[in-house]
C-alpha positions in Angstrom: 69.9 102.6 135.3 67.8 100.2 133.3 68.1 102.5 130.3 71.9 102.2 130.5 71.8 98.4 130.8 69.5 98.2 127.7 71.9 100.5 125.8 74.8 98.3 126.8 73.0 95.2 125.6 72.2 96.9 122.3 75.8 97.8 121.9 76.8 94.2 122.6 74.3 92.9 120.1 75.6 95.3 117.4 79.2 94.3 118.2 78.3 90.6 117.8 76.5 91.3 114.6 79.5 93.2 113.3 81.8 90.3 114.2 79.6 87.8 112.3 79.4 90.1 109.2 83.2 90.6 109.2 83.9 86.9 109.5 81.6 86.2 106.6 83.3 88.7 104.2 86.3 87.5 102.3 88.5 89.4 99.8 91.6 88.9 97.7 94.5 91.2 97.5 97.5 90.8 95.1 100.9 92.2 95.6 101.9 95.0 93.3 103.9 92.6 91.1 101.0 90.2 91.1 103.1 87.2 92.2 101.6 86.9 95.7 97.9 86.7 96.5 96.3 86.6 99.9 92.7 85.8 100.7 91.6 87.3 104.1 88.3 87.7 105.9 87.1 90.9 107.5 88.3 89.6 110.9 91.9 89.7 109.5 92.2 85.9 109.3 94.3 84.7 106.4 92.2 82.2 104.5 94.6 81.4 101.6 98.0 82.4 100.4 99.2 81.8 96.8 102.7 82.4 95.4 103.1 82.3 91.7 106.4 81.6 90.0 109.8 81.0 91.5 110.7 84.0 93.6 114.0 84.8 95.2 113.9 85.2 99.0 114.2 89.1 98.9 111.4 89.3 96.3 109.2 87.0 98.2 109.6 88.8 101.4 108.9 92.1 99.8 105.8 90.8 98.0 104.5 89.1 101.2 104.9 92.3 103.2 103.2 94.4 100.5 100.2 92.1 100.1 99.7 91.5 103.8 99.8 95.2 104.6 97.3 96.0 101.8 95.0 93.2 103.1 95.1 94.6 106.6 94.2 98.0 105.3 91.3 96.6 103.3 90.0 94.8 106.4 90.0 98.1 108.3 88.0 99.7 105.5 85.5 96.8 105.6 85.2 97.1 109.4 84.5 100.8 109.1 81.9 100.2 106.4 80.1 97.5 108.3 80.2 99.6 111.5 78.6 102.4 109.7 75.9 100.1 108.3 75.1 98.8 111.8 75.4 101.9 113.9 74.7 104.6 111.3 77.8 106.6 112.1 81.6 106.5 111.5 84.0 105.8 114.2 87.2 107.9 114.0 90.4 105.9 113.4 88.8 102.9 111.7 89.6 104.2 108.2 
């Protein structure tokens, strides 16, 4: 029983370490047309959003959707990478 508790505490420590590492990592993603740029951290929190030029509503919506989805995908890749660094193995579904 004590072994299981120790194992659970180790998992909790690793999860907290992963959370700290993801919060510390930031990255920028631009929309395909380059008119919208989002800065996000590994915990999927938007840090900054930049819109260049004068965009029509439809173009802006399309660019925002594109850049946000690409940023979320990148954050998932970062989470999988950090998880592998901490635990030494890949978790299915994170990439």
